[in-house]
Structures are given as structure tokens and as C-alpha cells.
N, C-alpha and C positions, 0 to 999 in steps of 0.2 A: 327475214321478215321482208317489210317492202321492199324491191328491185328497180333501183335505176338502173338503164342501160347508155351510157353513153358510146357509142355508137352508131357511124351512117347511116349502115343497110341495117334495117332490123329483120331479124328470127326471131316470131315468135313461141313461146315455145305450147303453149293452151292457143290459138286463133288456129282456128283449119285444121286443127287435130283432134280425133280421140281424145275424152275423159272424162276418165268416173271417175274420182277420185279432188272433194279439192283444194283449195295451195293457196299460202299465204303468200306469197312473189305477186306483187302486182305486176303487172309488166305496162308504158310506156313505147312512148310516136313522141317525135316530133312535134309541138303544136304548130296548125298551122300558120300560118298573118295576116291580126286582123281581127283575130277569135279570144273580146274581150272574157267573156265566160263561162264554161262551160255544167250541165247541169244534167245529172245525174241520178238514174231512182230506182229499185228496187219496193217492193211490196210482197215480197217472195221468201221472205229473212225470220230466219229460228235460231234460236237461241234456249236457253235453258236456263232457271229462276238459281240462283246461286245458294239459297235457300235450302227450297224445298226439289231445284231435280225435276219440278214441273215445264214443258217449254214456254217458249214467252215466241211470239207472232209477234213482227216487229214490218216498218215503212223504212225504207232509212235514204234519204234525202242528201245527196253531195253538191255542195254548188260548189268549183272554183276560177278565179280568176290564175289562165295557166302564163305560166313565163315561160320558159323553151319549151315544158311535153303537156302533155295526154297520158291524163291514161287510156292505158284498151279495158276497154267494158266485159270483154272475156273472162280474163284474166281476176277482172271486181267481179263479177260472177261466183267465181271461183273462189275466190278469198271471203265472198259474203257467206257461201256454201260452209266456211270452213267456222263457222260460231256457231253451228247444228248443233255441237255438241259443250262448248265452252258452257258453265255457267259462270255468267254475268250484268251485277246492273246495265235498265237502260242505258244513266245517267252516264257508267262504265264505257255501255259499248259507243257512245258517239263519241267520249276520246278517245279512244283507240281508232276507231275509225279515224277520226279529223288527222289525229298523230302520224301515220299509214300512211295515207295520204298526200298529207307535207311532207314525208320523209323521200317518197315513193318517186315523186315529180317536181319536188319544193316549186308551186305556185303562189301567188302575187300573199294570194288567205286562200284557207278554205272553210266554208259553213258547212256542217253536218248536223243533219236532225232526225234523232231518233223516232219514229213511233211506238210504244205499242198498242196494239191491240187491247182494244178492256176487259179486264180478269178483273169481279169481286166487281164491275161497274166503274173501276175506275182505269181511267187511259194517261199513261202521263208517257212526257215526248223531252227529249232530254238537247241541247240544242248546244253546238260547242266551236270556236268558230279560231282558228288559227295563222296572225301568229296575233300573238293578242293583245 
């Protein structure tokens, strides 16, 4: 699932290459000195309602304080794409992304907010912070 590479010279699997399929591999690179917080956000994320199978459209907002590594953004895009055909509730989606980011780059902390666009007049937002 999440992948943390422990080498000095980084050879990314996705960055700089043509990619036509999603991936759950989160690639990392060494965090530059002095970076206190990284914010990544995508409003082009979709998943499926686990009950009805209907599509849910989400914004995923990720913040983390890097320790040694940062998440490479193309791998994050492919990772988020991998949920397109997966059925999960907004709350589970937030928890899953936070866990995978935490495992991939071992930050000091990570905060993930997933906000589903309204369906039936209701907007859902779920937040997960690790470590707890």
C-alpha cells in the first residue's frame, strides 16, 4: 500500500512517466530543511457510496509536519484516483488517507479533512489527525 523509500538518490515510479492507471503507492522524497508544514489539496476526488454504489465527489485536504520525508504529489494524485471505484463512507475515507500518509512519510503529525459535495442537501466533512 503506502511506500516509503529509504535511499539517497530517488527514482520515482510515477513522476516523469506516462501513467494511465491509479496506484496506492505513496512515494516520498527528503523533506527540505526548514519546512514546518506541507498542505496538499484536491477537489477532483471521487469514491462510491458503499450502500448505493452512487458516486461521491470529495475535496481532500491534507496537512502534515514533515520529519524526514514529504509526499510526492503525482503519487498522491494516483493514490487518490485509486478510490474511484471503492465504496467507503466519508469518515472512513478520511481515516484511511491519514493512516496511509502517516505510514508513508512518518510525519510529526498529519491532518486529513475529506468534504463530500452535497447530496440530498447534506454536506459531510470528516477530519482525522494522527498521532492521536
